[in-house]
N, C-alpha and C positions, 0 to 999 in steps of 0.2 A: 238501602244498603247506599254504602255510598256509589261513588260516581265510579267509572269501574275503566269507563271510554278511554284506551289512555290507549300513550305511540310502544309501544314493545319488540328489543329485538325479540326475534323468536328461544333462541334461547330460552328467557327466563322466564316466554310463555308458557312454556312446553316444563319448563321446575315448580311455578304457579301453581301446572296443573296438577300435577304429581302431591304434592297434598291431598291427604280423602278428607273430604265435605264432603257436604249432606247434599242432597238433590237441592234441597229452594239456595244453596248457597253454587251452586257446581253458577258459571257466568254462562249465555249467551259469545260467542265469540266471530264476531263479524273482520275480516283478513282480506285484505283490499292495498293487491297487485297492480298498477298503472308500469307499461309495460316501455322501455324508452326514455323515463320522463327523468328532465335535467337537475340537478341537488337545487338547482337556485331557483325553478319557475313557480315553483306554488306563492301565489303570495308573503305568508307563511316564513317563507325562506326566501327572503328580496326579491322576487320575482313579482315585474308590472303585471301577471293576468289575472284576469279577477275570477278569484276561488275562496270564493264565503266560507265555502263547508265546510272546507281542506280547511283553513286556515280556523275556520272555528271549533275541530277536533284540537289542531294544535294548541291553542291558546286555553283548554281546559284543558289538556293529557296534558304529554311529555314530549320533546321535540329532538330528533333524536340531534344527532351529530359526527360519530363517528362508528355510526352501520354501512354494511360493505356490502357487496353482493358481487359478482366470479367477472365483472367487466360481457356477457354474454346471455343469451335471453336463457336456452335451457340445463343450463349446467347453472343457472340460481335457482331453475328453479326448483328442478333437484334437488335442491343446499332447502331453498327454502319448505320443502313437504317435509323432508326425509328428514332434514337435525343433520344430518351427515353432509360430507366435501362431496361432490360431482362426483371425481374420481371412486372412492369405496360405491358405490349406486349406477358404477355404466356411464357416467352423462359427461366426463371430460371435452368431453367440444360437441358439437347438433349433434340435434338428432341425421335419422340417420347414413351419419357419419361414422362406420363399424370398420375401425380401422385394426384390430384381430387385436387389440390389449386389451385386457379385463377394465381397467377407464375409461375405457374409446370405441365399448361396442355403440356405441347411438339410440342405448332407449332405456329403460331404468330396467335393471334388473328386479327381476317376478317376486324378491325375499327383500327387498328396501319397504318398508314401513314409514305408508306417512303419515302425517297429520292424526287424519281423519280416521287409522283405523288404531293410530293408539290414544287416541279419544275418546273410541268405539267403546271399551269393556267401565267408562267413565258413564256413560247411557249418553250419550252424544248424537244424536242425527246426522249427516253431514254432508250437505250439497256445494253444488260449485258449478259456476255458471263464466266462462272467460275462455277464458285460451287453456288448452292443460297444453297439444307440445310436450313434450315426456316421448315420446315415441311411442306408445303404445298404443289402442285402437279404441279405451275404452278403460274411462276410467273407473264405474260400479266395480271395478277390480281391485281400485284401487280405496275402499274406503267411503266411498262416498254413495249415497241412493237415489241420486237423479246429477242428470248433469246436463244444459244444453251451454253450444260454443262451439269453435275449434278444437282441432286434435291438431295444426301444423298449427302456423308461423298466420300471421294476419294481413292477407292479400289481396280483401276485398271491404270497405266498410258497407258499399251499399251494392250487395251481393245477400240477399237472403242465402240461400243456397248455400252458401259457405260455413256454414253452422247447421251443427245440426241435438235431438233431442236422443236421451237413452239415460234410463232401459228400453229400443228398436219397442214403438208403438207410440209410447206416449205422446201428448196431444204436444205440442207448439201451436205459440200468439200466431193470427193468419193477419196482416200487412198489405193496405192498399196497395198500388203500383205510385213509388217515389216518397211513399213513407215508414220503408227501411232504412236502419240504419242500426250497426251494429251497436256501438255503445248505448243506443238504447234498448236493443233488445235485450241484451246479455244484463240490462235492469227490467227491464221487465218481468225474464224470466226469473232471475234474481228476488224477484218483489215474488212471487209464483211461490219460489219453494219456501216461502218462509211461515205460505198456511200452508203446506205441507206441512211442518214444524210446528206448528200449534194447531196441529192436530193433536199432535200428544202433547199437552200440556206443563207432568212433570217431567219430561224427558227436556234438556238444553241444547242446542243445538248449534253448529260449525260450519257460512256458513265463506268462502274461499270465493270473494269474488275477485277474478281475474280478467281483466281490463281490456282490448288489444289498443288501446288509445294509450299513445299517443305514437305506440310502433309507426311506422312506413308502411306503406304509402300515405301520402299528404289527401287524408281524400276528411270534411269535414262541414255541413249543412252550408249554403250559400248564406243565410244571413247568419251565423253565426262568423264566417272569414266575412262577411264586413264592418260589422263591430272592430275588425282591428288591421283594417285593407289598405291604414296611414299612420298609422304604428311605430313601423319600421327602414323604413324609408331612412331614418341614421344613422343603420350599419347592427352590423358587430360589432366593432373600440367602442361605439359611444351609450348600447345598451349594455357589456362589462362593464367599465368605470362604473355610472348606474348601480346594477345588481350589487359592485363592491358597496360600496358607501351602503346601500339597504340592509346589505348583509352583518355589516357592523355595529347597522343602531342596531338590529336583532340578537345583537349579542353571539349570532348566529357564527362567526370567525371576531375574529381575536378586533382591534380596531388598529395594531403596527402591520397587519396585512398586508398585502402589496401586489398587485397587481401579477397575474400569472403570462407567461410569453405565453404567444398566439398558440391555438394547437398544431399539430406537424401536421396532421391529415390533410392531403389535401383539398380542398372543394373539388367536387365533380365537374369535366371540362377546363378546369382552369388546367397551368404547367404552370415549370420553372420550378423555386427551391423546396418543391410541396412543401412548406409553410403556408397556414392559411397567409392572404394576403393586404397587407391595411385595406379597411371597404372600400377609402378613397382614390384606394391606383384602381378598383377596376370599373371598366367601364359603364355607361350609363343603365345602358340595357339588361345590363347585368346583376345589377344592384340590383332594377323593378322583379326580376327573377327572382331572384333570394326574397329580397322583400317580402312578395308574397307570398314565398315558402313557410315563413315566417308568419305569416296573419295566421297560413292553412293548421299549420303545427300545435301553433298555442289557442285557434280556436277548437280547438280534439277536444285542450286540454281541460279547454270553458262547459264542456260539449259534458264534459267525464264530471267535471264537482255537481255540473248542475246535475246531472244522475241520482250521482252519487248523495245533494239533499235530498229525490226521495228514497232512500232508504231510508238516509235517518227521518224528514216525516214520516216516513210509514211505524219503525219502532218508539220515535216520541208517541204516533195514537193508540198503538196498546201495550203502553206504557212498557218498552222492554230497554231503552235506552238507559237507565241506571245501572240495569245491570246485566250487558252487553260490554263485554273485551271487544273493542277495536282499536287492528292494528294496522297501520296503511305504508 
């Protein structure tokens, strides 16, 4: 079978899977979601961050340049998993925010069908590792056999108690003191779920790999931060110019594209007009602090790419890569 690892929109994915196929023709599906990742962060989209595994998928697949989300986490997840506008399924705003209107109940509707539920009649086994954040307390009630991760937002990356396993009683991996990191643990359990799926080789699988990274808080292993410790002292004005030029070279944006104005959102601790200030106008101690924050942020992305590389390697070892549809 020809390579099926492609970057596709959710609508295209569901349309393709609506076509009747034999069991041998149904691809496995690996659906990956990064949390608060910037459009130009990945190397394949103009970024300077080391993301070789995602870049390789982009080279061998399709890069989308006009695929959008809702601008907020919970509504985006609701739309992604149900294929509907988030207001249609009760999550027009964030979870825990019940505004008393049908579109803003702060929890995904009980009658909203997820991709996992839609795939079940086609014989798929579905698993989720990572972040749920749809306001309910059990993803296994929405078509997923197994869950490991956080039901809420990404509050802590070094705290194993922040992530749980469902259904209750299922074993979780044990980590020695100081070894736990959420991005790694989510990957560990995703690999465990793939082993469970392989117990029924006649059935295809769907894995929703919903990483917390690089969502705040800024938590990354020290070794990853060190790699980028000096990279961002030039600041965001220089970085934006560099990225735009690479995006033009890659064909992500047209060659005539001009740099947009700085964000109107004020930096934490800054005062003034409300527009992000020129980097050179900031005091030195503030520049050092922000450069460190940027280094930690990209370290989280670097580590996520490494973990995704483990999943790709696992698919190759089990001769599944060529029959797996990968959506990032």
